[in-house]
N, CA and C atoms as an extended XYZ file, in Angstrom:
216
Properties=species:S:1:pos:R:3:atomname:S:1:resname:S:1:resid:I:1 pbc="F F F"
N         0.300       -3.822       10.882 N   PHE     1
C        -0.749       -3.017       10.873 CA  PHE     1
C        -1.384       -2.522        9.307 C   PHE     1
N        -0.094       -1.733        8.996 N   ARG     2
C        -0.345       -0.636        7.941 CA  ARG     2
C        -0.380       -1.504        6.516 C   ARG     2
N         0.409       -2.450        6.539 N   ASN     3
C         0.662       -3.079        4.986 CA  ASN     3
C        -0.471       -3.842        4.988 C   ASN     3
N        -1.482       -4.593        6.077 N   LYS     4
C        -2.431       -5.243        5.908 CA  LYS     4
C        -3.908       -4.245        5.787 C   LYS     4
N        -3.745       -2.792        6.384 N   MET     5
C        -4.902       -2.407        6.479 CA  MET     5
C        -5.197       -1.257        4.965 C   MET     5
N        -3.872       -1.001        4.529 N   LEU     6
C        -3.760        0.095        3.813 CA  LEU     6
C        -4.709        0.150        2.238 C   LEU     6
N        -4.691       -1.587        1.851 N   PRO     7
C        -5.586       -1.559        0.675 CA  PRO     7
C        -6.809       -1.891        1.072 C   PRO     7
N        -7.356       -2.084        2.286 N   LEU     8
C        -8.767       -2.258        2.777 CA  LEU     8
C        -9.403       -0.987        2.862 C   LEU     8
N        -8.666        0.221        3.656 N   ILE     9
C        -8.859        1.369        3.752 CA  ILE     9
C        -9.049        2.071        2.138 C   ILE     9
N        -8.317        1.945        1.153 N   VAL    10
C        -8.025        2.311       -0.166 CA  VAL    10
C        -9.626        1.684       -0.971 C   VAL    10
N        -9.864        0.572       -0.676 N   ALA    11
C       -11.274        0.052       -1.212 CA  ALA    11
C       -12.355        0.722       -0.519 C   ALA    11
N       -12.377        0.541        0.883 N   ALA    12
C       -13.639        1.171        1.507 CA  ALA    12
C       -13.861        2.568        1.104 C   ALA    12
N       -12.702        3.590        0.521 N   VAL    13
C       -13.028        4.791        0.072 CA  VAL    13
C       -13.494        4.736       -1.202 C   VAL    13
N       -12.596        3.818       -2.124 N   GLU    14
C       -13.008        4.129       -3.355 CA  GLU    14
C       -14.391        3.346       -3.499 C   GLU    14
N       -14.745        2.488       -2.459 N   SER    15
C       -16.724        2.140       -2.798 CA  SER    15
C       -17.453        3.181       -2.118 C   SER    15
N       -16.818        4.573       -1.983 N   GLY    16
C       -17.998        5.336       -1.666 CA  GLY    16
C       -18.105        5.508       -0.305 C   GLY    16
N       -17.554        4.997        0.686 N   GLU    17
C       -17.535        5.320        1.954 CA  GLU    17
C       -17.185        6.520        2.335 C   GLU    17
N       -17.320        7.444        3.362 N   GLY    18
C       -16.563        8.483        3.548 CA  GLY    18
C       -15.578        8.612        4.695 C   GLY    18
N       -14.689        9.458        4.803 N   PHE    19
C       -13.377        8.938        5.730 CA  PHE    19
C       -13.845        8.648        7.236 C   PHE    19
N       -14.829        9.769        7.525 N   LEU    20
C       -15.361        9.367        8.663 CA  LEU    20
C       -15.669        7.631        8.852 C   LEU    20
N       -16.528        7.540        8.191 N   GLU    21
C       -17.168        5.819        7.964 CA  GLU    21
C       -16.108        5.015        8.001 C   GLU    21
N       -15.173        5.181        7.260 N   VAL    22
C       -13.831        4.194        7.083 CA  VAL    22
C       -13.286        4.469        8.431 C   VAL    22
N       -13.297        5.682        8.931 N   SER    23
C       -11.800        5.743       10.440 CA  SER    23
C       -12.422        4.629       11.305 C   SER    23
N       -14.268        5.087       11.452 N   LYS    24
C       -14.838        4.358       12.419 CA  LYS    24
C       -14.785        2.797       12.615 C   LYS    24
N       -14.878        1.953       11.059 N   LYS    25
C       -14.830        0.908       10.668 CA  LYS    25
C       -13.368        0.230       11.191 C   LYS    25
N       -12.245        1.141       10.499 N   PHE    26
C       -10.755        0.266       10.868 CA  PHE    26
C       -10.157        1.265       12.249 C   PHE    26
N       -10.949        1.875       12.865 N   GLU    27
C       -10.380        2.434       14.372 CA  GLU    27
C        -8.976        2.966       14.055 C   GLU    27
N        -9.143        3.914       13.193 N   THR    28
C        -8.110        5.044       13.120 CA  THR    28
C        -8.512        5.987       13.081 C   THR    28
N        -7.843        7.111       12.919 N   SER    29
C        -8.085        8.670       12.714 CA  SER    29
C        -8.960        9.160       11.463 C   SER    29
N        -9.643        9.814       11.522 N   SER    30
C       -10.155       10.293        9.951 CA  SER    30
C        -8.744       11.043        9.006 C   SER    30
N        -7.805       11.813       10.060 N   SER    31
C        -6.866       12.183        8.944 CA  SER    31
C        -6.114       11.391        8.697 C   SER    31
N        -5.641       10.238        9.142 N   THR    32
C        -4.972        9.026        8.591 CA  THR    32
C        -5.167        8.469        7.632 C   THR    32
N        -6.704        8.404        7.573 N   VAL    33
C        -7.474        7.942        6.052 CA  VAL    33
C        -7.070        8.684        5.156 C   VAL    33
N        -7.356       10.494        5.500 N   ARG    34
C        -7.435       11.137        4.281 CA  ARG    34
C        -6.006       11.555        4.071 C   ARG    34
N        -4.826       10.979        4.788 N   ASN    35
C        -3.762       11.408        4.579 CA  ASN    35
C        -2.923       10.049        3.426 C   ASN    35
N        -3.966        8.992        3.715 N   ILE    36
C        -3.715        7.676        3.090 CA  ILE    36
C        -4.060        8.156        1.807 C   ILE    36
N        -5.397        8.710        1.337 N   ILE    37
C        -5.846        8.898        0.069 CA  ILE    37
C        -5.342       10.045       -0.541 C   ILE    37
N        -4.869       10.927       -0.375 N   CYS    38
C        -3.910       11.914       -0.620 CA  CYS    38
C        -2.454       11.646       -1.323 C   CYS    38
N        -2.075       10.603       -0.661 N   LYS    39
C        -0.976        9.867       -1.134 CA  LYS    39
C        -1.068        9.004       -2.214 C   LYS    39
N        -2.332        8.407       -2.048 N   LEU    40
C        -2.789        7.480       -3.117 CA  LEU    40
C        -3.139        8.322       -4.766 C   LEU    40
N        -3.463        9.450       -4.252 N   LYS    41
C        -3.996       10.349       -5.473 CA  LYS    41
C        -2.240       10.996       -5.949 C   LYS    41
N        -1.653       10.920       -5.319 N   THR    42
C        -0.330       11.858       -5.388 CA  THR    42
C         0.653       10.831       -6.241 C   THR    42
N         0.852        9.841       -5.763 N   PHE    43
C         1.666        8.996       -6.326 CA  PHE    43
C         0.825        7.569       -7.286 C   PHE    43
N        -0.019        7.519       -7.343 N   LYS    44
C        -1.104        7.076       -7.862 CA  LYS    44
C        -0.766        5.680       -7.440 C   LYS    44
N        -0.301        5.163       -6.307 N   THR    45
C         0.261        3.953       -5.786 CA  THR    45
C        -0.140        4.213       -4.171 C   THR    45
N         0.010        2.778       -3.308 N   ILE    46
C        -0.100        3.070       -1.891 CA  ILE    46
C         1.177        2.760       -1.946 C   ILE    46
N         1.929        3.779       -1.072 N   PRO    47
C         3.486        3.850       -0.732 CA  PRO    47
C         3.251        3.034        0.602 C   PRO    47
N         4.033        2.061        0.636 N   ILE    48
C         4.436        1.696        1.969 CA  ILE    48
C         5.850        1.786        2.366 C   ILE    48
N         6.186        2.609        2.977 N   MET    49
C         7.344        3.114        3.653 CA  MET    49
C         7.983        2.499        4.800 C   MET    49
N         9.031        1.952        4.612 N   PRO    50
C         9.581        1.718        6.563 CA  PRO    50
C         9.607        3.072        7.281 C   PRO    50
N         9.753        2.748        8.274 N   ASN    51
C         9.948        3.935        9.231 CA  ASN    51
C        11.141        4.515        9.104 C   ASN    51
N        11.220        5.772        9.814 N   ARG    52
C        12.782        6.168        9.358 CA  ARG    52
C        13.739        5.795       10.182 C   ARG    52
N        14.865        5.348        9.892 N   ILE    53
C        15.704        4.958       10.754 CA  ILE    53
C        16.781        5.898       11.066 C   ILE    53
N        17.016        6.783       12.259 N   VAL    54
C        17.921        7.776       12.287 CA  VAL    54
C        18.638        7.648       13.910 C   VAL    54
N        20.087        7.219       13.929 N   PRO    55
C        20.300        6.899       15.005 CA  PRO    55
C        20.162        8.128       16.021 C   PRO    55
N        19.850        7.658       17.104 N   CYS    56
C        19.789        8.497       18.519 CA  CYS    56
C        20.588        9.893       18.531 C   CYS    56
N        22.252        9.212       18.487 N   ASN    57
C        23.182       10.678       18.822 CA  ASN    57
C        23.431       11.135       17.477 C   ASN    57
N        22.453       10.928       16.156 N   MET    58
C        22.964       11.711       14.780 CA  MET    58
C        22.985       13.385       15.175 C   MET    58
N        22.122       13.887       16.156 N   THR    59
C        22.303       15.158       15.928 CA  THR    59
C        23.266       15.620       17.360 C   THR    59
N        23.741       14.947       17.764 N   MET    60
C        25.051       15.385       18.535 CA  MET    60
C        26.273       15.332       17.768 C   MET    60
N        26.252       14.591       17.032 N   ALA    61
C        27.297       14.464       15.621 CA  ALA    61
C        27.179       15.520       15.020 C   ALA    61
N        26.306       15.964       14.631 N   GLN    62
C        26.205       17.461       13.365 CA  GLN    62
C        26.428       17.875       14.545 C   GLN    62
N        26.142       18.504       15.629 N   ASN    63
C        26.691       19.280       16.417 CA  ASN    63
C        27.643       19.928       16.402 C   ASN    63
N        28.491       18.619       16.786 N   ILE    64
C        30.262       18.409       16.693 CA  ILE    64
C        30.896       18.745       15.751 C   ILE    64
N        30.365       18.354       14.493 N   THR    65
C        30.679       18.755       13.142 CA  THR    65
C        30.911       20.511       12.955 C   THR    65
N        29.661       20.918       13.200 N   VAL    66
C        29.300       22.074       12.873 CA  VAL    66
C        30.123       23.380       13.817 C   VAL    66
N        30.132       22.781       15.347 N   ASN    67
C        31.045       23.906       15.941 CA  ASN    67
C        31.928       22.808       17.264 C   ASN    67
N        32.738       22.828       16.650 N   PRO    68
C        33.462       21.833       17.706 CA  PRO    68
C        33.737       22.306       19.024 C   PRO    68
N        33.753       23.797       19.292 N   GLN    69
C        34.357       24.139       20.386 CA  GLN    69
C        32.812       24.071       21.373 C   GLN    69
N        31.753       23.968       21.306 N   ARG    70
C        30.544       24.242       21.888 CA  ARG    70
C        30.528       22.588       22.583 C   ARG    70
N        31.210       21.722       22.211 N   THR    71
C        30.890       20.555       23.301 CA  THR    71
C        32.365       20.425       23.903 C   THR    71
N        33.555       21.339       24.060 N   SER    72
C        34.557       20.757       24.905 CA  SER    72
C        34.883       21.503       25.827 C   SER    72
């Protein structure tokens, strides 16, 4: 979804449409459109980032290394 929709959303906003019009047109929230445009202005490109990949048990492993007596 994101890879296909980002250039279309950016083009619609750059053509002069407002955030609300674009969000209704592409069926997304207006805050999503606003965030995309803010990132575009900041980075001068459309950042297409993969989802953050974090193992589920990472917090448990961090707790063990910080305080080993807590888990025993």
